[in-house]
C-alpha positions as CSV (number, residue, x, y, z in Angstrom):
1,M,30.5,27.3,-0.9
2,S,30.2,27.1,2.9
3,I,30.2,23.8,4.8
4,R,26.5,24.4,5.7
5,N,25.6,24.7,2.1
6,R,27.6,21.7,1.2
7,K,25.8,19.7,3.9
8,K,22.4,20.7,2.4
9,D,23.3,19.6,-1.2
10,S,21.2,16.9,-3.0
11,T,22.2,13.3,-2.9
12,D,21.2,13.0,-6.5
13,N,24.1,15.3,-7.3
14,N,26.9,12.9,-6.3
15,R,28.8,13.2,-9.5
16,R,29.2,17.0,-8.9
17,H,31.2,16.5,-5.7
18,K,34.4,16.3,-7.6
19,G,33.7,19.8,-9.1
20,N,32.7,21.1,-5.7
21,K,35.9,19.7,-4.2
22,T,38.0,21.4,-6.9
23,E,36.1,24.7,-6.3
24,T,36.8,24.4,-2.5
25,E,40.5,23.7,-3.0
26,N,40.8,26.8,-5.3
27,K,39.2,28.9,-2.7
28,N,41.5,27.6,0.0
29,K,44.5,28.2,-2.2
30,K,43.4,31.8,-2.8
31,A,43.0,32.2,1.0
32,R,46.5,30.9,1.7
33,R,48.0,33.2,-1.0
34,K,46.2,36.1,0.6
35,D,47.5,35.1,4.1
36,S,51.1,34.7,2.8
37,Q,51.0,38.2,1.3
38,H,50.4,39.6,4.8
39,D,52.9,37.1,6.4
40,V,50.1,35.7,8.5
41,E,49.7,32.0,9.3
42,P,46.3,30.4,8.6
43,K,44.1,30.6,11.6
44,S,43.3,27.5,13.6
45,H,39.6,27.7,12.9
46,E,40.3,27.9,9.2
47,L,42.4,24.8,9.4
48,G,39.5,23.2,11.3
49,K,37.1,24.1,8.4
50,M,39.5,22.6,5.9
51,W,39.7,19.3,7.8
52,K,36.0,19.3,8.2
53,N,35.6,20.0,4.5
54,A,37.8,17.0,3.6
55,L,36.0,14.7,6.0
56,I,32.6,15.7,4.5
57,V,33.8,15.0,1.0
58,F,35.3,11.7,2.1
59,G,32.1,10.8,3.8
60,I,30.0,11.7,0.7
61,C,32.2,9.6,-1.5
62,F,32.1,6.7,0.9
63,I,28.3,6.8,1.1
64,S,28.0,7.1,-2.7
65,M,30.3,4.0,-3.1
66,I,28.1,2.0,-0.6
67,C,24.8,3.0,-2.2
68,Y,25.6,3.0,-5.9
69,G,28.7,0.8,-6.2
70,S,27.2,-2.5,-5.2
71,S,25.5,-5.0,-7.4
72,G,22.4,-4.7,-5.3
73,V,22.6,-7.5,-2.8
74,A,21.2,-5.7,0.2
75,D,17.5,-5.3,1.1
76,I,15.5,-2.1,1.0
77,S,16.5,-1.1,4.6
78,K,20.1,-0.6,3.3
79,Y,18.9,2.6,1.6
80,S,17.1,4.1,4.5
81,N,20.1,6.3,5.4
82,I,21.4,7.3,2.0
83,H,20.3,10.9,2.1
84,R,22.3,14.0,3.2
85,K,20.7,17.3,4.2
86,V,22.2,19.6,1.6
87,D,21.3,22.6,-0.3
88,A,23.2,24.1,-3.2
89,P,21.3,27.2,-4.3
90,K,22.9,27.1,-7.8
91,Y,22.0,23.4,-8.2
92,L,18.5,24.0,-7.0
93,H,18.1,26.9,-9.4
94,Q,19.2,24.6,-12.3
95,T,16.8,21.9,-11.1
96,F,13.9,24.3,-11.0
97,Q,14.8,25.5,-14.5
98,K,14.8,21.9,-15.7
99,V,11.4,21.2,-14.1
100,E,9.9,24.4,-15.4
101,H,11.1,23.6,-18.9
102,Y,9.6,20.1,-18.6
103,L,6.3,21.4,-17.3
104,T,6.0,24.0,-20.1
105,S,7.6,22.2,-23.0
106,F,7.5,18.4,-22.9
107,V,3.9,18.0,-23.8
108,C,2.6,21.6,-23.9
109,A,4.9,22.7,-26.7
110,G,4.5,19.6,-28.8
111,T,2.4,19.4,-32.0
112,D,0.3,16.4,-30.9
113,G,-0.2,17.3,-27.3
114,F,-2.2,20.2,-25.8
115,C,-2.0,22.3,-22.6
116,H,-4.5,24.9,-21.6
117,S,-3.0,28.4,-21.9
118,Y,-4.0,29.3,-18.4
119,L,-1.8,26.6,-16.9
120,S,1.3,28.0,-15.1
121,A,4.3,25.9,-14.1
122,V,5.2,25.8,-10.4
123,P,8.6,24.1,-10.5
124,E,9.4,24.2,-6.8
125,R,6.4,22.1,-6.2
126,R,6.6,20.2,-9.5
127,T,3.0,21.0,-10.5
128,H,0.8,23.4,-12.4
129,N,-1.6,26.0,-11.1
130,T,-3.9,28.3,-13.0
131,K,-3.3,31.9,-14.1
132,Q,-7.0,32.5,-14.6
133,F,-10.3,30.8,-13.9
134,I,-10.8,27.7,-16.2
135,P,-14.5,27.0,-16.8
136,S,-16.1,23.6,-16.3
137,K,-15.5,21.0,-19.0
138,D,-12.6,22.9,-20.6
139,I,-9.9,20.5,-21.7
140,I,-6.7,21.4,-19.9
141,L,-4.4,18.6,-21.2
142,V,-4.2,16.2,-24.1
143,L,-1.4,13.6,-23.6
144,P,-0.9,11.5,-26.7
145,R,-0.2,7.8,-26.6
146,A,3.2,8.4,-28.2
147,Q,4.4,10.3,-25.1
148,C,3.3,7.5,-22.7
149,I,5.1,4.2,-21.9
150,T,2.8,1.3,-21.1
151,D,3.2,-2.2,-19.7
152,L,2.3,-3.4,-23.2
153,D,5.3,-1.5,-24.6
154,A,7.4,-3.3,-22.0
155,L,6.2,-6.7,-22.9
156,R,6.8,-6.0,-26.6
157,D,10.5,-5.3,-25.9
158,E,12.2,-8.1,-27.8
159,E,15.8,-7.0,-27.0
160,F,15.5,-7.4,-23.2
161,I,12.1,-8.2,-21.6
162,R,11.0,-11.0,-23.9
163,I,14.4,-12.6,-24.1
164,E,15.5,-12.3,-20.5
165,L,12.4,-11.9,-18.3
166,L,9.1,-12.9,-19.7
167,G,7.5,-15.8,-17.8
168,T,9.3,-15.0,-14.5
169,R,7.4,-16.1,-11.3
170,H,7.9,-15.2,-7.7
171,L,10.5,-17.5,-6.2
172,E,8.6,-18.2,-3.0
173,S,5.0,-18.4,-4.0
174,N,5.5,-19.4,-7.7
175,K,2.8,-16.8,-8.6
176,P,3.0,-14.6,-11.7
177,L,4.7,-11.2,-11.5
178,D,2.5,-8.2,-12.1
179,S,2.9,-6.4,-15.4
180,G,4.2,-3.4,-13.4
181,A,7.3,-5.3,-12.6
182,Y,8.1,-5.8,-16.3
183,L,7.4,-2.1,-16.9
184,A,9.8,-1.1,-14.1
185,A,12.5,-3.4,-15.5
186,Y,11.9,-2.0,-19.0
187,L,12.1,1.6,-17.9
188,A,15.2,1.1,-15.8
189,N,17.0,-0.6,-18.7
190,R,15.8,2.0,-21.2
191,F,16.9,4.9,-18.9
192,Q,20.3,3.3,-18.3
193,A,20.9,2.8,-22.0
194,T,19.9,6.4,-22.7
195,R,22.2,7.7,-19.9
196,E,25.1,5.7,-21.4
197,G,24.5,7.3,-24.8
198,K,23.7,4.1,-26.5
199,Y,20.8,5.7,-28.3
200,S,18.8,8.9,-28.3
201,D,15.4,8.8,-26.5
202,S,12.7,11.4,-26.9
203,M,11.5,10.4,-23.4
204,L,14.8,11.4,-21.7
205,P,13.3,14.7,-20.2
206,F,10.6,12.5,-18.6
207,F,13.2,10.1,-17.2
208,E,15.3,12.9,-15.8
209,I,12.4,14.4,-14.0
210,L,11.3,11.2,-12.2
211,P,11.9,11.1,-8.4
212,T,15.3,9.6,-7.5
213,A,16.3,7.5,-4.5
214,H,17.3,10.7,-2.6
215,S,14.0,12.5,-3.2
216,L,11.9,9.4,-2.4
217,Q,13.8,9.1,0.8
218,T,13.9,12.7,1.9
219,S,11.4,15.1,0.5
220,L,8.8,12.5,-0.7
221,R,9.5,10.1,2.2
222,H,8.1,7.0,0.6
223,P,7.6,4.3,3.3
224,C,8.9,1.5,1.1
225,L,12.4,3.0,1.6
226,Y,12.1,3.1,5.4
227,S,13.8,0.4,7.4
228,I,11.6,-2.2,9.2
229,T,12.8,-0.8,12.5
230,K,11.5,2.7,11.6
231,L,8.2,1.4,10.3
232,E,7.6,-0.7,13.5
233,L,8.5,2.4,15.5
234,L,5.9,4.4,13.6
235,F,3.1,1.8,13.3
236,G,3.8,-1.0,15.7
237,K,4.6,-4.6,14.9
238,R,1.1,-6.1,14.1
239,T,-1.0,-3.3,12.7
240,L,-2.8,-3.3,9.4
241,A,-0.7,-0.3,8.1
242,L,2.6,-2.1,8.7
243,Q,1.3,-5.2,7.0
244,I,0.3,-3.4,3.8
245,I,3.5,-1.3,3.6
246,K,5.6,-4.4,4.2
247,A,3.6,-6.2,1.5
248,F,4.6,-3.6,-1.1
249,R,8.2,-3.8,0.1
250,D,8.2,-7.6,-0.1
251,M,6.6,-7.5,-3.5
252,I,9.3,-5.2,-4.9
253,L,12.2,-7.3,-3.4
254,S,10.6,-10.5,-4.6
255,E,10.3,-9.2,-8.1
256,Y,13.9,-8.1,-8.2
257,N,15.2,-11.4,-6.8
258,S,13.0,-13.4,-9.2
259,F,14.2,-11.4,-12.2
260,A,17.9,-11.7,-11.0
261,A,17.5,-15.5,-10.5
262,R,16.1,-15.8,-14.1
263,S,18.6,-13.5,-15.9
264,I,22.3,-12.8,-15.1
265,R,22.1,-10.0,-17.7
266,F,19.3,-8.4,-15.7
267,S,21.3,-8.4,-12.4
268,K,24.3,-7.0,-14.2
269,I,22.5,-4.1,-15.9
270,I,20.0,-3.1,-13.2
271,N,21.1,-3.0,-9.5
272,K,18.7,-3.4,-6.7
273,L,18.4,0.3,-5.8
274,D,17.7,1.3,-9.4
275,Y,14.9,-1.3,-9.7
276,I,13.4,-0.3,-6.3
277,V,13.2,3.3,-7.3
278,M,11.8,2.6,-10.7
279,R,9.2,0.2,-9.3
280,I,8.1,2.8,-6.8
281,N,7.7,5.3,-9.6
282,V,5.6,2.8,-11.6
283,M,3.4,2.1,-8.5
284,S,2.9,5.7,-7.7
285,R,2.9,7.5,-11.1
286,S,1.2,5.2,-13.6
287,F,-2.4,5.6,-14.7
288,G,-4.9,3.1,-16.1
289,T,-5.7,3.1,-19.8
290,G,-8.3,0.3,-19.7
291,P,-8.1,-2.7,-22.0
292,P,-6.0,-2.0,-25.1
293,G,-8.1,-1.1,-28.1
294,S,-7.7,-2.5,-31.6
295,E,-5.6,0.6,-32.5
296,E,-2.8,-1.0,-30.4
297,A,-2.7,-4.1,-32.7
298,D,0.5,-4.5,-34.6
299,Y,1.5,-7.7,-36.5
300,L,5.1,-6.8,-36.0
301,H,4.7,-7.1,-32.2
302,L,3.4,-10.7,-32.4
303,P,5.9,-13.1,-30.8
304,T,8.0,-14.7,-33.4
305,I,7.2,-18.2,-32.0
306,L,3.5,-17.7,-33.0
307,Q,3.0,-19.0,-36.5
308,V,0.1,-16.9,-37.8
309,D,-1.1,-15.7,-41.2
310,D,-2.1,-12.0,-40.9
311,A,-3.6,-11.9,-44.3
312,N,-7.1,-12.7,-43.1
313,M,-6.7,-11.5,-39.5
314,S,-8.4,-8.3,-38.3
315,Q,-6.6,-5.9,-35.9
316,K,-8.7,-7.1,-33.1
317,E,-7.7,-10.8,-33.7
318,I,-4.0,-9.8,-34.0
319,L,-4.2,-8.1,-30.6
320,E,-6.2,-10.9,-29.0
321,K,-3.5,-13.3,-30.2
322,E,-0.8,-11.3,-28.6
323,L,-2.6,-10.8,-25.3
324,E,-3.3,-14.5,-25.1
325,Y,0.4,-15.1,-25.4
326,Y,1.2,-12.9,-22.4
327,K,-1.5,-14.6,-20.4
328,S,-0.4,-18.2,-21.2
329,T,3.4,-17.5,-20.7
330,S,3.3,-15.1,-17.8
331,G,-0.1,-15.0,-16.3
332,I,-0.6,-11.4,-17.2
333,E,-4.1,-10.4,-18.2
334,L,-3.8,-7.1,-20.1
335,E,-7.3,-7.6,-21.5
336,K,-8.5,-6.4,-18.0
337,G,-6.5,-3.2,-18.4
338,C,-3.1,-1.7,-19.0
339,R,-1.2,1.0,-17.1
340,A,0.8,3.8,-18.5
341,M,3.5,6.2,-17.3
342,A,1.8,9.5,-18.1
343,P,4.0,12.6,-18.2
344,I,2.6,15.8,-16.8
345,L,-0.5,14.0,-15.6
346,D,1.6,12.2,-13.0
347,M,3.0,15.5,-11.7
348,W,-0.4,16.6,-10.3
349,D,-1.4,15.8,-6.7
350,H,-4.3,13.7,-5.6
351,H,-7.5,14.4,-3.7
352,A,-10.8,12.4,-3.4
353,R,-12.6,15.5,-4.7
354,P,-10.4,16.8,-7.5
355,N,-10.9,19.8,-9.7
356,V,-10.3,17.9,-12.9
357,E,-11.3,14.5,-14.3
358,W,-9.2,12.3,-16.6
359,K,-9.8,9.4,-18.9
360,Y,-8.0,7.5,-21.6
361,D,-9.7,8.1,-25.0
362,N,-9.1,5.2,-27.3
363,D,-10.4,7.0,-30.3
364,R,-8.0,9.9,-29.8
365,Q,-5.3,7.6,-28.4
366,S,-4.6,10.1,-25.7
367,F,-5.2,10.9,-22.1
368,V,-7.7,13.7,-21.9
369,V,-8.0,15.9,-18.8
370,A,-10.9,18.4,-18.3
371,A,-12.0,20.8,-15.6
372,K,-14.8,19.4,-13.4
373,D,-18.3,20.9,-12.8
374,K,-17.3,24.0,-10.8
375,G,-14.2,24.7,-12.9
376,I,-10.7,25.6,-11.6
377,L,-10.3,28.8,-9.6
378,K,-7.6,31.2,-10.4
379,G,-4.4,30.4,-8.5
380,S,-5.5,26.8,-7.7
381,D,-3.2,23.8,-8.2
382,V,-4.5,21.2,-10.6
383,I,-5.7,18.3,-8.6
384,V,-6.6,14.8,-9.9
385,S,-7.9,11.6,-8.4
386,Y,-5.6,8.6,-8.3
387,G,-8.5,6.3,-7.5
388,K,-10.6,5.2,-4.6
389,Y,-8.1,4.3,-1.9
390,T,-8.2,3.9,1.9
391,D,-5.7,6.2,3.7
392,T,-3.6,3.2,4.6
393,H,-3.3,2.0,1.0
394,L,-2.8,5.5,-0.3
395,Y,0.2,6.0,2.0
396,A,1.7,2.6,1.4
397,K,1.5,3.0,-2.4
398,F,2.0,6.7,-2.9
399,G,3.7,7.9,0.3
400,F,1.2,10.5,1.5
401,V,-2.2,11.2,3.0
402,N,-4.2,14.4,2.8
403,G,-5.2,14.2,6.4
404,D,-8.6,15.7,6.0
405,G,-10.8,12.6,6.2
406,S,-11.6,12.6,2.6
407,G,-10.3,9.1,2.0
408,W,-11.8,5.7,3.1
409,T,-10.4,4.0,6.2
410,E,-10.0,0.3,7.1
411,G,-9.4,-1.9,10.1
412,S,-8.6,-5.5,10.8
413,I,-9.6,-8.1,13.3
414,A,-6.9,-10.6,12.2
415,V,-5.0,-10.1,15.4
416,F,-3.3,-13.5,15.7
417,H,-2.3,-14.3,12.1
418,S,-1.3,-12.7,8.8
419,I,-3.5,-13.0,5.8
420,P,-1.8,-14.2,2.6
421,D,-4.0,-11.8,0.6
422,A,-2.2,-8.5,1.6
423,G,-4.8,-6.3,-0.1
424,L,-2.7,-5.7,-3.3
425,G,-5.1,-7.5,-5.5
426,H,-3.5,-9.3,-8.5
427,Q,-0.2,-7.5,-8.0
428,F,1.1,-9.6,-5.1
429,S,0.1,-12.1,-2.4
430,Y,2.0,-14.3,0.0
431,K,2.4,-18.1,-0.2
432,E,-0.1,-19.7,2.2
433,K,1.5,-20.9,5.4
434,N,1.7,-24.6,6.2
435,K,-1.4,-25.7,8.1
436,K,0.7,-27.1,11.0
437,V,2.5,-23.8,11.4
438,L,-0.7,-21.7,11.2
439,L,-3.0,-23.7,13.5
440,P,-1.4,-22.8,16.8
441,W,-1.9,-19.1,15.9
442,L,-5.5,-19.6,14.8
443,A,-6.2,-21.5,18.1
444,N,-5.9,-18.2,19.9
445,Y,-9.2,-17.1,18.4
446,L,-10.9,-20.1,20.0
447,A,-9.2,-19.8,23.4
448,F,-12.1,-18.1,25.1
449,D,-14.5,-21.1,24.8
450,D,-17.4,-18.8,24.5
451,G,-20.8,-20.4,25.5
452,Y,-19.1,-23.0,27.7
453,S,-19.0,-23.0,31.5
454,H,-15.7,-24.8,31.4
455,C,-12.5,-24.6,29.3
456,I,-12.2,-27.2,26.6
457,E,-8.9,-29.0,26.7
458,A,-7.5,-32.0,24.9
459,P,-8.5,-35.3,26.5
460,S,-5.7,-37.3,28.2
461,T,-4.0,-39.8,25.9
462,H,-5.3,-42.8,28.0
463,D,-8.9,-41.6,27.8
464,D,-9.7,-42.4,24.1
465,K,-12.9,-44.2,25.2
466,P,-14.5,-42.0,27.9
467,S,-16.7,-44.0,30.2
468,T,-18.8,-41.3,31.9
469,P,-21.4,-39.0,30.3
470,R,-19.4,-36.0,31.5
471,K,-16.2,-37.2,29.9
472,R,-18.1,-38.1,26.7
473,N,-19.6,-34.7,26.5
474,H,-16.2,-33.1,27.0
475,H,-14.7,-35.4,24.3
476,R,-17.4,-34.4,21.9
477,S,-16.9,-30.7,22.7
478,Y,-13.2,-31.1,22.0
479,E,-13.9,-32.7,18.6
480,F,-16.3,-29.9,17.9
481,K,-13.6,-27.3,18.7
482,R,-11.1,-29.1,16.4
483,M,-13.6,-29.0,13.6
484,K,-14.1,-25.2,14.2
485,L,-10.3,-24.8,14.0
486,D,-10.1,-26.7,10.7
487,L,-12.9,-24.5,9.2
488,L,-11.2,-21.4,10.6
489,Y,-8.0,-22.4,8.7
490,H,-9.9,-22.3,5.4
491,L,-11.4,-18.9,6.3
492,S,-8.1,-17.4,7.5
493,S,-6.8,-16.7,4.0
494,H,-9.9,-14.8,2.8
495,R,-9.3,-11.1,3.5
496,Q,-12.9,-10.0,3.3
497,Y,-13.7,-12.0,6.4
498,W,-11.1,-10.2,8.5
499,V,-10.7,-6.7,7.1
500,F,-13.4,-4.0,6.7
501,K,-13.6,-0.6,5.2
502,L,-15.6,2.5,6.2
503,P,-16.5,5.5,4.0
504,P,-14.8,8.9,4.4
505,R,-15.1,10.6,7.8
506,N,-15.3,14.0,6.0
507,P,-16.7,13.4,2.5
508,D,-17.4,17.1,1.9
509,S,-13.8,18.2,2.4
510,L,-12.2,20.0,-0.5
511,P,-8.5,20.5,-1.3
512,K,-6.8,23.9,-0.6
513,K,-5.7,26.1,-3.5
514,S,-2.1,25.0,-2.9
515,T,-1.2,21.5,-1.9
516,D,1.6,22.6,0.4
517,T,-1.1,24.0,2.7
518,P,-2.8,21.7,5.3
519,I,-6.5,21.2,4.5
520,M,-7.4,21.0,8.1
521,N,-5.5,23.2,10.6
522,D,-7.4,23.2,13.9
523,S,-9.5,20.0,13.7
524,V,-9.1,16.4,12.8
525,P,-11.5,14.1,11.0
526,R,-14.0,12.1,13.0
527,F,-16.8,9.7,12.1
528,N,-20.4,10.9,12.2
529,T,-22.0,7.8,13.6
530,R,-25.4,9.2,12.9
531,S,-24.8,9.4,9.2
532,T,-26.8,6.9,7.1
533,D,-23.8,6.6,4.7
534,L,-21.7,5.0,7.4
535,D,-24.0,1.9,7.5
536,V,-21.7,-0.1,9.8
537,G,-23.9,-3.2,9.9
538,A,-23.7,-3.8,6.1
539,R,-19.9,-3.1,6.0
540,I,-18.9,-5.5,8.8
541,N,-21.4,-8.2,8.0
542,K,-18.7,-10.6,6.6
543,L,-16.7,-10.2,9.9
544,L,-19.7,-11.6,11.7
545,F,-19.5,-14.8,9.6
546,T,-16.0,-15.2,11.1
547,C,-17.1,-14.5,14.7
548,R,-20.1,-16.8,14.4
549,L,-17.7,-19.6,13.5
550,I,-15.4,-18.7,16.4
551,T,-18.2,-18.7,19.0
552,L,-20.4,-21.5,17.6
553,H,-21.7,-23.9,20.3
554,E,-22.9,-27.5,19.8
555,D,-26.4,-26.5,20.8
556,D,-26.6,-23.9,18.0
557,L,-28.3,-24.4,14.6
558,D,-31.2,-26.1,16.4
559,G,-28.8,-28.5,18.1
560,D,-27.4,-29.6,14.7
561,A,-24.1,-27.6,14.8
562,Y,-21.9,-30.7,15.1
563,R,-23.3,-32.3,12.0
564,F,-23.2,-29.0,10.1
565,L,-19.4,-28.7,10.8
566,A,-18.8,-32.3,9.9
567,N,-20.6,-31.8,6.5
568,A,-18.8,-28.5,5.9
569,L,-15.4,-30.2,6.2
570,Q,-16.4,-32.5,3.4
571,E,-16.9,-29.6,1.0
572,P,-14.1,-28.8,-1.5
573,K,-11.3,-26.7,0.0
574,D,-12.0,-23.8,-2.4
575,K,-15.6,-23.5,-1.1
576,T,-16.0,-21.2,1.9
577,V,-18.6,-22.4,4.4
578,L,-20.3,-19.5,6.1
579,I,-22.7,-19.4,9.1
580,S,-25.6,-17.1,8.7
581,R,-27.5,-15.4,11.5
582,D,-29.2,-18.1,13.6
583,S,-30.2,-17.8,17.3
584,D,-30.1,-14.7,19.4
585,L,-27.6,-16.4,21.7
586,L,-25.2,-17.1,18.8
587,E,-25.5,-13.5,17.6
588,Y,-24.9,-12.2,21.1
589,R,-21.6,-14.3,21.3
590,A,-20.5,-13.2,17.8
591,L,-21.0,-9.5,18.6
592,N,-19.0,-10.0,21.8
593,C,-16.3,-11.7,19.8
594,L,-16.2,-8.7,17.4
595,S,-15.9,-6.3,20.3
596,R,-13.1,-8.4,21.8
597,L,-11.1,-8.7,18.6
598,S,-11.4,-4.9,17.8
599,L,-10.1,-4.1,21.3
600,I,-7.2,-6.5,20.9
601,S,-6.4,-4.9,17.5
602,L,-6.5,-1.4,19.1
603,S,-4.1,-2.5,21.8
604,Q,-1.5,-3.3,19.1
605,Y,-0.9,0.3,18.1
606,P,2.0,2.1,19.6
607,N,0.0,5.3,20.4
608,S,-3.5,5.9,21.7
609,I,-6.0,7.9,19.7
610,G,-5.4,10.9,22.0
611,E,-1.6,10.7,21.4
612,N,-2.1,10.6,17.7
613,L,-4.4,13.6,17.9
614,S,-1.7,15.5,19.8
615,I,1.0,14.6,17.2
616,I,-1.2,15.8,14.4
617,R,-1.9,19.1,16.1
618,N,1.6,19.8,17.2
619,D,4.0,18.1,14.7
620,G,5.1,19.6,11.3
621,Y,2.8,19.2,8.3
622,R,3.5,16.0,6.4
623,T,6.4,14.9,8.6
624,P,6.7,11.1,8.9
625,E,5.1,11.3,12.4
626,W,2.3,13.5,11.1
627,I,1.5,11.2,8.2
628,S,1.8,8.0,10.2
629,S,-0.5,9.5,13.0
630,H,-3.2,10.2,10.4
631,V,-2.9,6.7,9.0
632,K,-3.1,5.2,12.5
633,L,-5.9,7.5,13.5
634,G,-8.0,6.4,10.6
635,E,-7.5,2.7,11.4
636,M,-8.1,3.2,15.1
637,Q,-11.2,5.3,14.7
638,S,-12.6,2.6,12.4
639,L,-11.9,-0.1,15.0
640,E,-13.5,2.1,17.7
641,V,-16.6,2.5,15.5
642,L,-16.6,-1.3,15.1
643,R,-16.2,-1.9,18.8
644,R,-19.0,0.5,19.8
645,Y,-21.3,-1.0,17.2
646,A,-20.6,-4.5,18.5
647,L,-21.1,-3.4,22.2
648,S,-24.4,-1.7,21.3
649,G,-25.5,-5.0,19.6
650,V,-24.4,-7.0,22.6
651,T,-26.6,-4.9,24.9
652,E,-29.6,-5.1,22.5
653,M,-29.3,-8.9,22.1
654,K,-28.9,-9.5,25.8
655,N,-32.0,-7.5,26.7
656,K,-33.9,-9.3,23.9
657,I,-32.8,-12.8,25.1
658,I,-33.7,-12.0,28.8
659,N,-37.1,-10.6,27.8
660,D,-37.9,-13.6,25.7
661,F,-36.9,-15.8,28.5
662,E,-39.0,-14.1,31.1
663,S,-42.1,-14.2,28.8
664,S,-41.8,-17.8,27.7
665,V,-40.2,-20.0,30.4
666,E,-42.4,-22.0,32.7
667,G,-41.7,-24.1,35.7
668,N,-38.5,-23.7,37.7
669,K,-37.3,-20.3,36.3
670,Q,-34.4,-20.0,38.8
671,V,-32.6,-23.1,37.5
672,K,-33.2,-22.2,33.9
673,R,-32.1,-18.6,34.6
674,Q,-28.8,-19.8,36.0
675,F,-28.3,-21.9,32.9
676,L,-29.1,-18.9,30.7
677,E,-26.7,-16.6,32.6
678,Q,-23.9,-19.2,32.1
679,Q,-24.5,-19.0,28.3
680,L,-24.5,-15.2,28.4
681,E,-21.3,-15.0,30.3
682,M,-18.2,-14.1,28.2
683,R,-14.7,-14.7,29.5
684,Q,-12.5,-11.7,29.8
685,N,-9.3,-13.8,29.7
686,P,-8.5,-16.8,27.5
687,C,-8.4,-20.3,28.8
688,R,-5.0,-21.6,29.6
689,S,-5.7,-24.6,27.4
690,N,-3.6,-27.5,26.1
691,F,-6.1,-27.5,23.3
692,L,-3.8,-28.6,20.5
693,V,-1.9,-31.3,22.5
């Protein structure tokens, strides 16, 4: 085996290095014997190869010791350099054989499951394609419940999960852990026990085919295994994409640390890397089954602490009793839906317009997959839909984008603060920051003092009782601004008032026959701003609530804005007070605010739209740079659509205000026109204000 081949070997094959080393030594011994027969000393370059060989083996062992020998005390960035670029043809051949056997036999050769006879395994890409055309509605896969592992199975594990982990909460926020965390811990423990030969597991072929740390880092390139430094290099420090990726990373680390703090046994059995890898697999490879049906009910799975008499209980009542226990002890609401690790189904790639559709059939207790309306063409990969995701969320969770504009996009105007709701739904959210910590950041939104001819600063400490009308007005404006800041604080944690989503740029795009072929070669997706489906106004309406609050003036709301804010601050904290469309002047300022914030958000990306387009056209398909450029492009194009919409609205509102003024004002128009122009003027730069002093 040459040094080049040894360098290309898989990291997942660490335990084979001893055998490789022995094989190398045998070859070297043979070479020395051959040289001695001819009374020739080994050549210097051969000695160099031997030393290089030894150094490589030493380095491999050292890296293996670092990555797999620790108890898991480092963070995710520790594992960002664990891979080696290696290739052992023999090993790869064996791997492909294992994958092919799994694709053709694990479900397809079983008595309960079913695979369409036209499905053909493609082991090098870990998927199926079709040998012949498969007509519409033909069932291509039936995956029985017995060959799936669900979060309900995990919570029913009395030997480990219930004893050691059930009821764990995030250490920092004290919020419940997602059921996916328990499923990951259960799978990691079960796989570990099976590997150690503690018991035989029929799911071992499934475990062995799951992506490992090496494949997630190299070929699959999952962003949750990138270092923060690399992520910031790709996405910038304050972009939406970075925030969502970081939220998934923080969720995984928080789950592990919370489990480890609760159970010494957990931290001894499952190291951090093993948990991270299994949690990523749960995130990216599980499918929803919907709420568990009564067929899942089993009296034996009821927690032993529940004293119930099953003699007169229906299956539905037994299941409800069990689910209520998980909700009360751990905050897990499985009645809203379960997730399942679904062998074979999880091997197929995603597109927003797939060629099959899947569902979990409670009556059959199986996942059933059937060809869609147009059927599946001969030679096509089987393509499923993982759900309706934006490109940003798709990449953060699954580690890829299709790059054809078939997914939704999103953007954010939260340019000065981080939103506790990271967009992960019930899975994870951050603890809300202390008000005193957050207010200085939120004050940046109000720093432009829109609608005022002067900057509003804090009154001097000896001026508590202003004597002149001008000082009294300034004091009132300052109090008004403080009230706006307090209301902005309440609004700052609600994601829907800062983040918006836009529909696909290319909704008609279809996947290629093979998923290793770019869907779009010479062009990149762009928004069709004339499309009625885009409907920007409706999709960004909640952002305007935010900007109306930011730019609200004391004279707005028919001169009653001060009292409105004072009353709003008396409302319960969980009630969000919103400002609906009022005067044309307020709407003009709000649209200006929207344009300003979208421009600031655009400036936080490390590349321009043009630079991202260049990378997409010139970089390799699905490289980290190619993928990140597509994610950034989607967000930046969304922000550009928002900015242009806002600017168009600004022009329209300004013309309307001036026309209404010209037609209605009597008397000294020049003085009133000057006052109007002051109100229409928007600052380009923020006030250098001691507002919070």
